[in-house]
Every structure is written in C-alpha cells, then in structure tokens.
C-alpha positions, 0 to 999 in steps of 0.5 A: 699836866702840871706836877701838882696835878692831884690825879698825877700818873706814873709816867716818866719813871720806868724800871728795868726788866726783872728776871723771872725766878729772881727778885725778893719774893719775901716781900709779898707785895700785891701788884699795884693796879687800878680797879679793873673795868668790867669785861675788859680786864680780868685775872686768869688761871692755868685752867682758865687760860684757854677760854680767857685768852685763846677763845676770847682772842678770836673775838678781839685781841687779848693782851696777857700780862705775865707778872708776879707779886715781887716784881717791881716793874710789874707794879709800874706797868700794870696800872698803865696797861689797865689805863690804856686798855680802858681808854681803848674801850674794847679794842683789846682786852687785858688778862693778867696771870700771876706766874708764881701761882700759874707758872706752866703757861709762861714756861710753855711760851718761853718767857724768861723775864717779867713783866712780859706782855703777849698779844693774842689774836685768832688764838695765836700769839702775834706780838709782845714786849718785855719790861716796863715801857713808857705809856706812849709806847703802850698806847702805840702797841695797843693801836698796832695789835688792835687794828686800824681805824679812827677809834671813834667807837672805842673813844665813845665807850671810854668816855662812857666809862669815865662818866660812869666812874665820875657818877660812882665818885671815882674821880681818880679812875675817871681822870686816868681814862680821860688822860689816856683818851687824850694820849691817843686822841688829843683833840677829844673835847669831851675828855679835855672838858672832863679832865679839866673839870675834875682838876678844878673840882679838886682845887687845881684851877691852874691845872684845869686852865692848862688842860683847857689851853690844849684844846685846838683853836678851832674848838676852843668855844665848844659848849662843854669848854665854854660851860666850864670856863663860865663855871670857873669864872663864877667861882672866881667871882664868888670868892671873898663875897662874905657871910650869907647870913650877914647879906640876908640881914642887910636885905632884911633891913633894906630890901633895896640893897641890890648889891647884897642880893647880888652877892647872895646870889653868887654865894647861893650858886656856889653852894649849889642852890641854883633856883635860889640864886636865879630867884635872887637875880630875878628879884633885882631885875624886877625891882630895878632893871637898870641897876649896875648897867643891867648887871643882874640880868647879865649875871643870870645869863652867865649862870645859864651858860655855866649850868647848861641850856637844858638844866632845870634851873636854867629852863625855869629861870629863863621862863621867869626872865622872859615873863619879866622882860616881855610882859 
C-alpha cells in the first residue's frame, strides 16, 4: 500500500523489548489499541485468568498479551495483534493482562520482559514470543498455534466482521481487517475489493488502483472488482461537469439539450440519486436513441454495472429500458 494511504498501518518500525520492572512508569500512558472485536479480544485479571485463558484454551488456542501502560513496544505490538486476531476470525482468541495491576501470573510463568505473548492450548502454554515483532511474523505465529487448514471459515468470519465495521461507519477497523486478511490470503477478492473501495471513498484513488492491481490475473474481472472499477470510472467522468442548477436551467429552456441531460444524469449519480440519474438517461433514449451513438443507453448500462445487478435502481431502470426498446 502507498505511503499516503489514509488507513496506513504501523508496519515497518518495531522497538526493542522493554525489561519488566524498568521503563518510565511515570508517563501513565494507556496502551494504544484498536477497539476489541466481540468475543475474540478481552482484558483479564488474576481472578479471571483460569476461566478466560485456561478453560477457554480447551476450546481454541488463546494468546495472552502481557503488557504494561509504560511499555512503548507494547503499544506497537498490541494493535497488530488485535488486527491479526480479528482477521483469523476465531482461529485464536486474545486475552490481555496488565502486569502492573496483575503481576502474579506473569511472575508464575517466569516472564522477565514485555511485551510477552504466550499461547495456551488445552489448558497449557505451548508457544510464545517476546518483543514487538513484525506483522508478518505475528500472522505466521497465529497460523502455527491456530492449527492447519485452508482458513476459509476464518476468512469468511473476518469478512463479515469487516462488513459490520463498515456498516457501523468504522472505516479504519474495516480497512485493518481487510489488510490483515490479505496478509494471510492475498488472493481474497472480497478483501481486495473492500480495501480498494474504502481507499477510493477516502479520496485515495491512486491507492485504490494499487490494491486492485494486486488481484490475481485470473480473477481481475471478478464482479466485485469490475463494479468498483466502473464506480471509479463514473467518478472520473463526473468530475468537472458543472453546476446541476445550470444544467436544469438549460433543460428548461431546451428540453432537447441531451448533453445537458446526460451531464445532469452523471451528477445525479455522483450525488447518490440513482433513480433520477436513470430516468434522465432513459428520457434521452426515449427522445433520441441515436444521440451520441446510443451514448445514453451505453452509460445506463455502465450505471447498472457500477450499482450491481440486484440494486433496486438497476432493476427498475432495466425494466423501463426493456419497455422502451421492445415495446
């Protein structure tokens, strides 16, 4: 992804391990992290450790993140851990323990420095690492402790989590999940399309193009990618078309000004008024099918591709177009 990506991650800069018991505790900074995903990420206490980690690890592996508020590398590692756990979609869970508030468990496990990540399975610690390692190594660690398999159920659940984040207006979390999915399964078309669309909506058309370019050759024409490319092409066409009020004034003076109606349709679509945009183009088709080499119908078909075949505006306009063409 490009450096100007509005959803840029934290990759590339990793601090060294902080010794447990050292550091500037007086700073009192909170651990930086993304919002935890429901049921996958939680904080625990000494009293809750047995249930949250030991018992839960009998169902699926649990990663325990031992951290402290004064630990700089912890602030770098925790968001990457949360992102990877969300993308794994249930393959593992993440439990975070503040060792300043709950030091006994870390002491019993012989942890000498933080951040320290210990993986538990079937009630026992099975693996772990210390320090803020790169995101790629975190993903490999989760793959190792989470068991083998093609990961399809986890990817499906992660895509659903990303969709929920988008629906809630949390573009950052959605982008992080898509990015994490692609780190583990780079040919996932839904994640490519989702991340590219988020970048485009954030005004980074160049970043969106870069993500789309990563789609495997055999899948470059997948419906989700084609729809986004059509949407981006429409936006490029719409740029600089002028003031809709002026176009409406031109139409009031001359209803046969098809270029004004065509430009108005483009603006209406850009403003999200799909029905009005379709009706404007249908009016041109009805009045003069041959105008601009059947350009109004061709543009309407491009709208259909961008909106999706099951969109309400597509279905309605397609019925109207069929009536005009075959009546």
